[in-house]
C-alpha positions in Angstrom: -41.2 39.9 -76.3 -38.7 37.7 -74.9 -35.9 37.4 -77.0 -35.6 33.5 -77.2 -39.4 33.6 -78.2 -37.8 35.8 -81.5 -35.5 32.5 -82.5 -37.3 30.5 -85.2 -37.0 27.0 -85.2 -34.3 26.1 -87.9 -36.2 23.2 -89.5 -38.4 26.2 -90.9 -35.1 26.8 -93.2 -35.5 24.4 -96.4 -31.7 24.9 -96.7 -31.1 23.6 -92.6 -33.4 20.6 -93.9 -31.4 19.8 -96.8 -28.2 19.6 -94.8 -29.6 17.8 -91.9 -31.4 15.3 -93.9 -28.1 14.7 -96.1 -25.8 14.5 -93.2 -28.1 11.8 -91.3 -28.1 9.4 -94.7 -24.1 10.0 -95.4 -23.3 10.0 -91.7 -25.3 6.8 -91.3 -23.1 5.2 -94.2 -20.1 6.2 -92.1 -21.2 4.4 -89.1 -21.9 1.3 -91.0 -18.3 1.9 -92.6 -16.5 2.4 -89.7 -18.1 -0.4 -87.9 -17.3 -3.0 -90.6 -13.9 -2.0 -91.4 -12.5 -2.1 -87.9 -13.8 -5.5 -87.3 -13.0 -6.8 -90.2 -9.3 -6.0 -90.4 -8.9 -7.7 -87.3 -10.9 -11.0 -88.4 -8.8 -11.2 -91.5 -5.4 -10.1 -90.1 -5.9 -13.3 -87.0 -6.7 -10.3 -84.7 -3.5 -8.2 -85.4 -4.1 -5.1 -83.6 -1.1 -3.4 -85.2 -2.6 -3.4 -88.5 -5.5 -2.3 -87.6 -3.8 0.9 -85.7 -1.5 1.2 -88.8 -4.8 1.7 -90.6 -6.4 4.1 -88.4 -3.3 6.2 -88.5 -3.0 6.3 -92.4 -6.2 7.4 -93.0 -6.0 10.1 -90.7 -2.8 11.5 -91.6 -4.5 11.6 -95.0 -7.0 13.5 -93.6 -4.8 15.9 -92.0 -3.2 16.7 -95.0 -6.1 17.5 -96.7 -8.2 19.2 -94.7 -6.2 22.6 -94.7 -6.8 22.4 -98.3 -10.3 22.0 -98.0 -10.4 24.9 -95.8 -9.0 27.0 -98.3 -11.5 25.6 -101.1 -14.6 26.0 -99.1 -13.6 30.0 -98.3 -13.7 30.5 -101.9 -16.3 27.9 -103.2 -20.0 27.4 -103.1 -19.7 25.0 -99.8 -23.1 23.0 -100.7 -21.4 22.1 -104.0 -18.5 21.1 -102.5 -20.6 18.8 -100.0 -22.3 17.0 -102.6 -19.5 16.4 -105.3 -17.5 14.8 -102.2 -20.3 12.9 -101.2 -20.7 11.4 -104.9 -16.9 10.5 -104.8 -17.1 8.8 -101.5 -20.0 7.0 -102.4 -18.2 5.8 -106.1 -14.8 5.0 -104.1 -16.8 2.7 -101.5 -18.6 0.9 -104.5 -15.6 0.8 -106.3 -13.8 -1.0 -103.2 -17.1 -3.6 -103.0 -16.4 -4.9 -106.7 -12.8 -5.2 -106.5 -13.4 -7.4 -103.1 -15.6 -9.3 -105.2 -13.2 -9.5 -107.6 -10.2 -10.2 -105.6 -11.2 -12.4 -102.7 -8.0 -13.0 -101.1 -7.8 -12.0 -97.6 -4.5 -9.9 -98.2 -6.1 -8.6 -101.2 -8.9 -7.2 -99.5 -6.5 -5.7 -96.7 -5.0 -3.7 -100.0 -7.9 -2.5 -100.9 -9.6 -1.4 -97.6 -6.0 0.7 -97.4 -6.2 2.3 -100.9 -10.2 3.0 -100.6 -9.4 4.6 -97.0 -6.8 6.4 -98.2 -8.5 8.1 -101.0 -12.0 8.2 -99.1 -10.4 10.4 -96.1 -8.4 12.8 -98.9 -12.3 13.6 -100.2 -13.2 13.7 -96.4 -10.4 16.2 -95.8 -11.9 18.6 -98.4 -15.7 17.9 -97.4 -15.2 18.5 -93.4 -14.1 22.5 -93.6 -17.1 23.2 -96.2 -19.6 21.3 -93.8 -18.2 22.4 -91.0 -18.8 26.1 -91.9 -22.0 25.9 -94.0 -24.3 26.6 -91.0 -23.9 30.3 -90.7 -24.3 30.8 -94.6 -28.0 29.4 -94.3 -29.2 30.3 -90.9 -29.7 33.7 -88.4 -26.5 34.0 -86.1 -29.0 33.5 -82.9 -30.3 29.8 -84.4 -26.5 28.6 -84.6 -26.7 26.9 -81.0 -30.1 25.5 -81.8 -28.9 24.3 -85.1 -25.7 22.8 -83.7 -27.7 20.9 -80.7 -29.8 19.4 -83.7 -26.7 18.1 -85.6 -25.7 17.0 -82.2 -29.3 14.8 -81.6 -28.6 13.6 -85.4 -25.8 12.4 -84.3 -27.1 10.4 -81.4 -29.8 9.3 -83.3 -27.6 7.4 -85.5 -25.2 6.5 -82.1 -28.8 4.9 -81.2 -29.7 3.4 -84.2 -27.0 3.3 -86.7 -24.4 1.2 -84.7 -27.2 -1.7 -84.0 -28.2 -1.7 -87.5 -24.2 -1.9 -88.3 -24.1 -5.0 -85.8 -26.6 -6.6 -87.3 -25.7 -5.9 -91.2 -21.9 -6.8 -90.4 -23.3 -10.1 -89.2 -25.9 -10.9 -91.8 -24.2 -9.8 -94.8 -20.9 -10.0 -97.0 -18.6 -7.4 -96.6 -18.8 -6.4 -100.3 -22.6 -5.8 -100.3 -22.3 -3.8 -97.0 -20.0 -1.7 -98.5 -22.6 -1.0 -101.5 -25.3 0.2 -99.0 -22.9 2.4 -98.1 -22.0 3.9 -101.3 -25.7 4.2 -101.7 -26.4 6.3 -98.4 -23.6 8.7 -99.8 -24.8 9.0 -103.3 -28.2 9.8 -101.4 -26.9 12.3 -99.3 -25.2 14.2 -102.5 -28.9 14.4 -104.1 -30.0 15.9 -101.2 -27.4 18.5 -100.5 -27.3 19.5 -104.5 -30.2 21.7 -103.8 -29.0 23.7 -101.2 -29.2 27.5 -102.1 -27.6 30.6 -100.6 -26.2 34.0 -102.1 -22.5 33.2 -102.7 -20.3 35.9 -104.6 -17.5 33.9 -106.6 -13.6 34.5 -106.1 -12.5 37.2 -108.7 -8.9 35.3 -108.3 -8.3 32.2 -110.1 -7.2 29.3 -107.8 -3.3 28.4 -108.1 -1.3 26.1 -105.6 0.7 29.6 -104.5 -2.8 31.6 -103.8 -3.9 28.3 -101.9 -0.4 28.4 -99.8 -1.1 32.1 -99.5 -4.7 31.5 -98.3 -3.5 28.9 -95.8 -0.8 31.1 -94.2 -3.5 34.2 -93.8 -5.7 31.5 -92.2 -2.5 30.7 -89.6 -2.3 34.2 -89.0 -5.6 34.8 -88.0 -5.9 31.9 -85.7 -3.0 33.3 -83.6 -4.1 36.2 -83.1 -6.8 34.2 -81.4 -4.9 33.3 -78.6 -8.2 31.6 -76.6 -9.0 29.5 -79.4 -5.4 28.6 -80.2 -4.6 27.7 -76.3 -8.0 25.3 -76.5 -7.2 23.4 -79.4 -3.6 22.7 -78.7 -5.2 21.2 -75.1 -7.4 19.2 -77.6 -4.5 18.0 -79.5 -3.4 16.1 -76.2 -7.1 15.3 -75.2 -7.6 13.8 -78.4 -4.4 11.7 -78.6 -4.8 9.9 -75.0 -9.1 9.8 -75.6 -8.9 8.2 -79.1 -7.4 4.8 -78.9 -10.0 4.0 -76.3 -12.7 4.3 -79.1 -10.4 2.8 -82.1 -8.1 0.9 -80.6 -9.6 -0.7 -77.0 -12.9 -1.2 -78.0 -12.5 -3.7 -81.0 -9.8 -5.0 -79.3 -11.4 -5.6 -75.5 -14.3 -7.5 -77.7 -11.8 -9.8 -79.6 -10.0 -10.9 -76.9 -12.1 -10.7 -73.7 -15.7 -11.0 -74.5 -15.4 -13.4 -77.4 -13.1 -16.1 -76.0 -15.5 -16.2 -72.7 -17.3 -19.3 -72.1 -20.2 -16.8 -70.9 -21.2 -13.0 -70.7 -23.6 -10.6 -69.9 -26.9 -11.0 -72.5 -24.6 -13.7 -75.0 -28.0 -15.5 -75.8 -29.0 -11.9 -77.3 -25.7 -10.3 -78.1 -23.1 -11.5 -80.5 -19.4 -9.7 -79.3 -19.4 -7.6 -82.1 -23.0 -5.9 -80.9 -21.6 -4.9 -77.3 -19.7 -2.2 -79.6 -23.2 -1.5 -81.0 -24.2 -1.3 -77.1 -21.7 1.1 -76.0 -22.3 3.6 -79.2 -26.0 3.3 -78.5 -25.7 4.0 -74.6 -23.8 7.2 -75.6 -26.0 8.1 -78.3 -28.8 8.3 -76.2 -27.0 10.5 -73.1 -26.0 12.6 -76.2 -29.6 12.7 -77.5 -30.9 13.8 -73.9 -28.0 16.4 -73.7 -28.8 17.8 -76.9 -32.0 18.4 -76.4 -31.9 20.0 -73.1 -29.4 22.6 -74.5 -31.1 22.9 -77.9 -33.6 25.6 -75.9 -30.8 27.1 -74.3 -29.5 30.7 -74.7 -26.0 30.8 -75.8 -23.4 32.0 -73.2 -20.8 34.6 -74.0 -18.1 32.9 -72.1 -17.7 29.2 -71.9 -13.9 28.5 -71.4 -14.3 28.0 -67.6 -17.5 25.3 -67.8 -15.6 23.5 -70.6 -12.2 23.2 -68.3 -14.8 21.4 -65.6 -16.6 19.3 -67.8 -13.1 17.6 -69.2 -11.8 17.4 -66.0 -15.2 15.3 -65.2 -14.3 13.1 -68.1 -11.1 12.4 -67.0 -12.6 11.1 -63.6 -14.7 9.0 -65.5 -11.6 7.7 -67.6 -9.6 7.0 -64.7 -12.8 5.0 -63.1 -13.2 2.6 -65.5 -9.5 2.2 -65.9 -9.4 0.8 -62.3 -12.4 -1.3 -62.6 -10.6 -2.9 -66.0 -7.8 -3.4 -63.6 -9.6 -5.2 -60.8 -12.8 -6.9 -62.6 -11.4 -8.0 -65.7 -7.7 -8.1 -65.4 -8.1 -9.4 -62.0 -10.6 -12.1 -63.7 -13.2 -11.3 -60.8 -16.2 -10.2 -63.2 -16.4 -9.7 -66.8 -20.2 -9.0 -66.8 -19.3 -6.5 -63.8 -17.2 -4.7 -65.9 -19.5 -4.2 -69.3 -22.0 -3.0 -66.6 -19.8 -0.3 -65.5 -18.0 0.5 -69.0 -21.7 0.9 -70.3 -22.3 3.3 -67.2 -19.3 5.5 -68.3 -20.5 5.5 -71.9 -23.6 6.9 -70.8 -22.1 9.3 -68.8 -19.7 10.4 -71.4 -22.0 11.0 -74.1 -23.9 13.7 -71.9 -20.9 15.6 -71.0 -19.3 15.7 -74.8 -22.6 17.4 -75.8 -22.0 19.9 -72.9 -18.7 20.5 -74.2 -18.5 20.7 -77.9 -22.0 22.4 -78.4 -21.2 25.5 -76.5 -17.7 25.6 -77.6 -18.6 25.0 -81.6 -21.5 27.5 -81.2 -18.9 30.3 -79.7 -16.2 29.4 -82.5 -18.9 30.4 -85.1 -19.8 33.5 -83.3 -16.4 35.1 -83.0 -14.7 34.0 -86.2 -15.0 35.7 -89.0 -17.6 34.4 -91.5 -15.2 34.8 -94.6 -12.3 32.8 -92.4 -14.7 29.9 -90.9 -13.5 27.2 -93.6 -9.6 28.0 -93.3 -10.0 28.5 -89.2 -12.1 25.6 -89.1 -9.8 23.0 -91.2 -6.7 24.3 -88.8 -8.4 23.7 -85.8 -9.7 20.2 -87.0 -5.7 19.7 -87.8 -4.4 21.1 -84.6 -7.0 18.9 -82.3 -6.5 15.8 -84.4 -3.1 16.0 -85.0 -1.7 13.7 -82.9 -4.7 11.0 -83.8 -2.7 8.7 -86.4 0.3 8.7 -84.2 -1.8 7.7 -81.4 -3.8 4.8 -83.3 -0.4 3.2 -84.0 1.5 3.9 -80.9 -2.0 2.1 -79.3 -1.8 -0.8 -81.4 2.0 -1.4 -80.3 0.9 -1.2 -76.7 -2.0 -3.8 -77.4 0.0 -6.3 -78.9 3.2 -6.0 -76.5 1.6 -4.6 -73.2 -2.0 -5.5 -73.2 -5.8 -3.7 -72.7 -4.7 -2.5 -69.0 -1.4 -0.5 -69.8 -3.3 1.1 -72.7 -6.0 2.3 -70.4 -3.2 3.3 -67.6 -1.5 5.8 -70.1 -4.7 7.0 -71.8 -6.2 7.9 -68.4 -2.8 9.2 -66.7 -2.4 11.2 -70.0 -6.1 12.8 -70.2 -6.1 13.8 -66.7 -2.6 15.6 -66.9 -3.7 17.7 -69.7 -7.3 18.6 -67.6 -5.4 19.5 -65.0 -2.8 21.9 -67.2 -6.1 23.0 -68.9 -7.3 24.6 -65.0 -4.3 26.7 -65.0 -4.5 28.4 -68.6 -5.9 31.5 -68.3 -6.3 32.1 -72.3 -8.9 28.9 -72.1 -11.0 30.1 -69.3 -11.0 33.3 -71.4 -13.2 31.8 -74.3 
């Protein structure tokens, strides 16, 4: 019998369904919240890009600080229980923020509330993420991991298609505090689903202390150091994310506020508010990611993926260079805002497709080669390594936008991303993944 025919569909697994649909609801809440906060800070601060960048940076730093703690907890306790407790906490934090914003209507108070809730919420997310990222090998067979990851990507793509459209509509139609209450309810509903995840878990006999947690972190770091190819890829990802994240976190909201909103007319202005263009970009990435995820879900996992991943990252660099050049010619040169919007839409579609063919094979290989007992710790350090410079990037990007403008931000991001991609070509460890 053909080997692929032996692989059962992961949706026949009850635990997988609970994780999938729980994450579907909570990530929908996350999409709504991220969309609303990005635009709301710009709205009530007089389009202050630096303040928005500072918010992203502080939240990112907190997430990075708590992710290794989450890695230790995820390898010692039941990962399903960690997930539902964290979702309940995040839901409660966001609902509390909504209530506080109703009681304190001043813009300055709202900014302070968003910063505080963002800090606490990202601390909780730091504990949640390693457990959620490492639960798949606990609940599915090893040969189902790529399929499971592919369906997770399908879910994320559907959320990009429908979630951001819904976010744009709700942001325009509802008060911010009511939108936050809806987000809080999404997290609570996700927690309810995750409460019923069942798998065999052997509790650790040792009581978790600070000293033991530090020792566990040290063990995780030592283990990761032995995996030179993984470490090399994560260092490369550190710089890739440093130069790519400002495009999504800083450029798009600022571009919409400074180029689209003040324009006397723009593409589909009778149908789309300026903010809804952010949804259009995400929807296009979602559609292409969905197509790519469906294509890869039925494929057989490769033993080696490093060479292919490097080539695809170089393709991403080419797309970013093209978009930077088109912005300089079409928008800065005042040739055609509409032409740039069309080109940026095409770029988003292509990048969504390529990202899936980078992330799914890489995640599948990591889950296969890393010892399951170390997976939460290792995934937490991988997350820290790959995202470590993102908070700094957010602050720098905000300052560049305020001082130099959009074109210089795009030039810096394109140049840095391209140099990193070229260096990856010559790294033997990465090619051996």
